[in-house]
C-alpha positions in Angstrom: -14.4 10.8 -7.5 -16.2 8.6 -4.9 -19.4 8.7 -7.0 -17.6 6.4 -9.5 -16.8 3.8 -6.8 -18.8 0.6 -6.8 -20.6 -0.3 -3.6 -17.8 -2.8 -2.9 -15.1 -0.2 -3.4 -16.9 2.2 -1.1 -17.2 -0.5 1.5 -13.5 -1.1 1.2 -12.7 2.6 1.9 -14.9 2.4 5.0 -13.2 -0.9 6.0 -9.8 0.8 5.6 -10.8 3.3 8.2 -11.9 0.5 10.5 -8.6 -1.3 9.9 -6.6 1.8 10.9 -8.7 2.1 14.0 -8.3 -1.6 14.9 -4.5 -1.2 14.6 -4.5 2.0 16.6 -3.1 4.0 13.6 -3.6 7.7 13.3 -4.0 7.8 9.4 -5.4 5.4 6.8 -2.4 4.1 4.9 -1.9 1.9 1.9 -1.7 -1.1 4.2 -5.2 -0.5 5.5 -6.6 -0.2 1.9 -4.9 -3.5 1.1 -6.4 -5.3 4.1 -9.8 -3.8 3.2 -9.7 -4.9 -0.4 -8.9 -8.4 0.7 -11.6 -8.6 3.3 -14.4 -6.8 1.4 -16.5 -8.9 -0.9 -15.5 -10.9 -3.9 -14.3 -8.2 -6.3 -11.3 -8.5 -8.7 -8.9 -7.2 -6.1 -9.9 -9.8 -3.4 -10.0 -12.6 -6.0 -6.5 -11.8 -7.3 -5.0 -11.6 -3.8 -6.6 -14.8 -2.7 -5.5 -16.6 -5.9 -1.9 -15.7 -4.9 -2.4 -17.1 -1.4 -2.5 -13.8 0.4 -4.1 -14.0 3.8 -5.4 -11.1 5.8 -4.2 -12.3 9.1 -0.7 -12.9 7.8 -0.7 -9.4 6.2 -1.9 -7.8 9.4 0.8 -9.6 11.4 3.5 -8.3 8.9 2.1 -4.8 9.1 2.1 -4.8 12.9 5.6 -6.2 12.8 6.8 -3.3 10.7 4.8 -0.4 12.2 4.7 -1.5 15.8 7.6 -3.9 16.3 7.7 -5.7 19.6 9.3 -3.6 22.3 12.2 -4.4 24.5 10.4 -2.8 27.5 9.8 -6.1 29.3 12.9 -8.0 30.2 11.9 -11.7 30.0 15.1 -12.9 31.7 14.6 -10.6 34.7 10.9 -11.7 34.9 12.0 -15.3 34.8 14.1 -14.8 37.9 10.8 -14.0 39.6 9.2 -17.1 38.2 7.3 -15.3 35.5 7.3 -16.8 32.0 6.6 -13.8 29.8 5.9 -16.0 26.7 3.3 -18.0 28.7 1.7 -14.8 30.0 1.5 -13.5 26.4 0.1 -16.9 25.2 -2.6 -17.0 27.8 -3.5 -13.4 27.4 -3.8 -13.7 23.6 -5.9 -16.9 24.0 -8.3 -14.9 26.1 -8.3 -11.5 24.4 -7.0 -12.2 20.9 -3.7 -11.8 19.0 -1.7 -8.7 19.9 -3.7 -8.0 23.0 -0.6 -6.9 24.9 0.9 -5.0 21.9 -1.5 -2.0 22.1 0.0 -0.9 25.4 1.6 2.6 25.2 0.1 3.5 21.8 -1.8 6.8 21.3 -5.5 6.2 21.3 -7.0 6.4 17.8 -8.7 9.7 17.2 -12.5 9.5 17.4 -14.5 10.1 14.2 -13.0 10.3 10.8 -9.4 9.2 10.3 -7.6 11.0 7.5 -5.9 9.3 4.6 -2.1 9.4 4.3 -0.7 11.2 1.2 0.2 7.8 -0.3 -3.3 6.4 0.3 -4.8 9.6 -1.4 -2.5 9.0 -4.3 -3.6 5.4 -4.5 -7.3 6.5 -4.8 -6.3 9.0 -7.5 -4.4 6.3 -9.4 -7.3 3.9 -9.1 -9.3 6.4 -11.2 -6.5 6.5 -13.7 -6.4 2.7 -13.9 -10.2 2.6 -14.5 -9.8 5.2 -17.3 -6.9 3.3 -18.8 -9.0 0.1 -18.9 -12.0 2.0 -20.4 -14.2 1.5 -17.3 -16.6 4.1 -16.0 -16.5 2.8 -12.5 -13.9 2.2 -9.8 -13.9 -1.2 -8.1 -11.6 -2.9 -5.6 -9.5 -4.2 -8.5 -8.8 -0.7 -9.7 -7.8 0.3 -6.2 -5.4 -2.7 -6.0 -3.9 -1.6 -9.3 -3.5 1.9 -7.8 -1.7 0.4 -4.8 0.6 -1.5 -7.1 1.2 1.5 -9.4 2.0 3.8 -6.5 4.5 1.2 -5.3 6.0 3.1 -2.4 3.6 2.5 0.5 3.6 -0.2 3.1 1.1 -2.3 1.1 3.6 -3.3 -1.7 6.3 -3.9 0.9 4.2 -6.4 2.8 2.9 -8.1 -0.4 6.5 -8.6 -1.7 7.5 -9.7 1.8 4.7 -12.3 1.6 6.2 -13.6 -1.7 3.8 -11.9 -4.1 5.3 -10.8 -7.4 3.6 -7.4 -8.0 4.0 -7.5 -11.8 2.2 -10.9 -11.9 -0.5 -9.6 -9.5 -1.0 -6.6 -11.7 -1.5 -8.9 -14.7 -4.0 -11.1 -12.7 -6.1 -8.1 -11.7 -6.1 -6.6 -15.2 -7.2 -9.9 -16.6 -10.0 -10.3 -14.0 -11.2 -6.7 -14.7 -11.1 -7.2 -18.4 -13.2 -10.4 -18.1 -15.8 -8.6 -15.9 -16.2 -5.9 -18.6 -16.6 -8.5 -21.4 
């Protein structure tokens, strides 16, 4: 199936693995595919997401908030009695080391090498082929992968999109229109 993927779609699949690794996740899920589509090139998928005001940093924050919610392991009130402002420590640390620098504590290290796809992510890739066939295309681009994400509908990707205020039916229409105009 990957032989039908455009270079941009292949790059998105590779980027999805990098996103999973960056977030210290053990499998590539629909959320990683979504982030990769948005950040890889200018294909129909990225265009449609940007047109709806979708931002990768916002999506990543929403994903982390769902998958790795902030822990209660540090008691800010107890630390305050010692003169330690936990929020100030977090702010200074993130200013130096980037957003979420303290959040990785306690996670399992990401496995080296290839990270496997979740069952849902595999289904999305299969559905992207079906979407390409439905549209009469002999290739699979990032727009087709985004259509597969929307069609699968059960992963974390559709959840964070709707949480961000994106209407999935409208997004589907946008992507289909962009893909149809590319083919014309």
